N, C-alpha and C positions, 0 to 999 in steps of 0.2 A: 534512483529508479523507484518510483512510487507505485505500488500495486495495492489496490484498495477497492472498497465499495463506497458507499455514500459519503463518509466523512471527508474523504479527499477527492471525491468525484464531483465536486462543485454542488453538493446538495446541503451544505451547511448554511446557517442563517446569515452570517456576516461575511462580507467581501473584504479583501485586503489587497493592497499594492505594496510591494517591497519598499523599504526605506533605503535600500541600496541598489538603485537601478543599474549601476555599472558593475555590480557584483553578483546579483541574484537574477538569473534568467530562466525562462521556461522554453525548453527545446520542443519544437513541433515541426514535423515534416521538413527536416533539413535546415531549419532556421531557428535562431534564438530571439526571444522577445522578453521585454521587461516582465518579471513575474508579477502577476496579479490575478485575482479571482475574476471570472472563472478561469482556471488553468486550462491551457490548450492540451488536448490529448486525453482529457477526462470527460465523462458525460456530465450533463447538468449545466445550469447557468447561475448557480448561487456561489456561496463561499466555500472555503477550505482552510485547513490548518497549516499546510506545508509552507506557505509563504511566510507565515509568522515564525515557524520553526527555522527556516533558512535565515531569516533576519537575526534570530537569536544566535545561531551558530556563527554568523559573521560578526556580530557585536561581541561575542565571547572570544573571538580569535581562533575558533576551531578550524575554520576554513577562510580563505581569502576570497574565493569565488565559488558559487554554487550554480550548477545547471540542473534544474528540475526536469525530470522526464516523467510525465504523468501518464500512467496507464491504469486509470481507475474507472470502474464501471458500476454504477448504482445497482444494488440488489444482486450482485453476482455471487452465486454459490461457488464454493471451492471446486466443485466438479467441473466448472467451466475453465479452470486454470490448470488442470492436470494434463498430462500428456494426451494428445489428440483432442483435447477440449478446444472450443473455438477461440477462447481468450489465450490459451497456450500457444496456438498457432500464430495469432496476431502478435503476441509477445516476442516470439522468435524473429519475426520480420522486423519489429521495432528494435530489438537488441542488435541485430545485424546492421541496421541502418545507423544506429547511434554509435556503434563501436568503430565506424569509419572515421569518426570525429572526436570521440571522447572515450575515456575509460570509466566504467561504472564503478564507483568507490563505495557506495552504500545502497542497500535495498531496504525499503520500508514496506512491510506487509501489515496492512490494517484492514482486516477482513474477518468476518465470522458472524455478524448479526443475522444474516439470512440463514446460515446453516444452523444457528441456535434456535431459530423460530420454530414453532410447532409444526408447520407444514413441511419442514425439512428434517428436523431433529437428527442431525448428523451425529453419529457416535464419535467418541474420542479416537477410537481405533481407525475409523474411516477418515477422520480429519487428518490425523498424523500421516497415514499412508498417502493421502491426497497431497498434502503439503510436501512430503518427501518427493513425490513425482514432480512437483513444480521446482524444487531445489535441484533435482537431476536435470531438468531442462536448462536451468540457469548454468549449471556446471558444464553441460554439453555445449553451451554457447560461450564458454570461457569467461563467465561472470563468476569471479571468486570473491566478490565483495562480501563483507559481513551483512547478515540479514537481521533487521530489527523487527521483531514480531510483537504486535500489540495484543493485549487481551481485549478483544473487541467482540462482545456477544450481546450487548444490550439492545433490545428491539422493543418496539411499542406496537401492541396489537390489542384491540378492544377484546375484553373477556379472557385474556390469557395472562398468566403471571410469569415474569422473568425472575430467575434466581441467579445469583452470582456463581454458585457451584453447579454449573451445567456441563455437559459432556464436551462441548466445543472449547470452553475455557480450560477444561482439564487437558484436552489435546494440545491447545496452544502452549500451556505451561510445560507439557511433556516435551515439546520440541526445543525448548531453550536448553542449549548445551554449553553456553558461554565460551564456545570455541569458534563456531561459525554462525550460530543463531543466538541472538541476545534479546533480552527483554526490552521492549519498547515501552510505550505508555499503556497504562491500564485504564482504558476509557470508561469501563463500567463503573469504576470508582469515581472518575471525574464527573 
């Protein structure tokens, strides 16, 4: 289950198609399709990284088959993913639909750029509480899969300066407990 904003919401520059069309599929509205950019279920018409990640996991033998469930929305602040947020409500519907066919085994959370931008300036405390609300929603929907959270706060805006040591990145690091929530990729460094 992929929860994200632009990096997986088909707003990246390069498009990809899986090298394993019999093993890596994209679930959307009750059907599975060969995974390729743009992923169905996410906004945008460009590229994404999850198809490449799925191919890597297949080639390394981590998984034999991968079903990508994309729920990524460009520019979405974390406030939209919390309990009673519009994306939280949509997520519940999606999870209920998916779980009639598949078990969710991993959750990838790659979000934070919008919250770190000057117009939002979300604090670490608010980010942590908001993410915990999302985790509670997942638990209520019987999703007990490990969550891989990325340090994702780099944004580009004319006249404003991004720093790696920002409140959202601090909040993301605070959430990693290595029991249920694990470190994903640090995209700011990439």
